[in-house]
C-alpha positions as CSV (number, residue, x, y, z in Angstrom):
1,M,0.0,0.0,0.0
2,R,2.9,2.3,0.7
3,T,4.1,1.8,-2.9
4,V,0.8,3.1,-4.2
5,W,0.9,6.2,-2.0
6,R,4.5,7.0,-2.8
7,T,3.7,6.5,-6.5
8,A,0.8,8.9,-6.2
9,V,3.0,11.5,-4.4
10,V,5.5,11.3,-7.3
11,V,2.9,11.7,-10.0
12,L,0.9,14.5,-8.3
13,S,4.1,16.3,-7.5
14,T,5.2,16.1,-11.1
15,W,1.8,17.4,-12.3
16,G,1.9,20.2,-9.8
17,I,5.4,21.3,-11.0
18,L,4.2,21.2,-14.6
19,I,1.1,23.2,-13.8
20,V,3.2,25.9,-12.1
21,L,5.6,26.0,-15.1
22,L,2.6,26.5,-17.4
23,L,1.2,29.4,-15.3
24,A,4.6,31.0,-14.6
25,P,4.6,33.3,-17.7
26,A,1.1,34.7,-16.9
27,P,2.4,38.0,-15.6
28,L,4.3,38.7,-18.8
29,P,3.0,41.3,-21.3
30,E,0.3,40.1,-23.7
31,N,2.5,40.1,-26.8
32,L,5.0,37.6,-25.2
33,R,2.2,35.4,-23.8
34,Y,0.9,34.5,-27.2
35,Q,4.4,33.2,-28.2
36,I,4.7,31.2,-25.0
37,Y,1.1,29.9,-25.0
38,S,1.1,29.0,-28.7
39,P,-0.8,25.9,-29.7
40,A,2.4,24.0,-30.3
41,S,3.8,24.8,-26.8
42,V,0.5,23.9,-25.1
43,G,0.4,20.6,-27.1
44,L,4.0,19.8,-25.9
45,W,3.0,20.7,-22.3
46,F,0.0,18.4,-22.5
47,L,2.2,15.6,-23.9
48,S,4.6,16.2,-21.0
49,M,1.7,15.9,-18.6
50,L,1.1,12.4,-20.0
51,V,4.8,11.2,-20.4
52,T,6.7,12.8,-17.5
53,P,5.0,11.0,-14.6
54,F,6.2,7.6,-16.1
55,V,9.7,9.0,-16.3
56,T,9.7,10.3,-12.7
57,V,8.3,7.1,-11.4
58,F,11.0,5.2,-13.2
59,L,13.7,7.5,-11.8
60,R,12.3,7.5,-8.3
61,W,11.5,3.7,-8.2
62,D,14.2,3.0,-5.5
63,W,12.6,5.5,-3.2
64,I,9.1,4.3,-3.9
65,T,9.9,0.6,-3.2
66,K,12.4,1.1,-0.4
67,P,11.0,0.3,3.1
68,R,10.9,3.2,5.5
69,R,13.5,3.1,8.3
70,R,12.1,3.0,11.8
71,A,13.6,5.4,14.4
72,A,15.2,3.6,17.3
């Protein structure tokens, strides 16, 4: 059960970071925002929302499956 929770933490953290990165350019002037939020960049962002969680779970698999140490 711990593996499921840790996997969920990794996936939700990844999605949270990607959402923050999407919203980060919002304070910029309007003419720059159109270039940043072009259909191609939004499509790539959406693709990263689908692919990146698998990559992060693969990279953090040791932490996900490692048993927690108990304090003595």
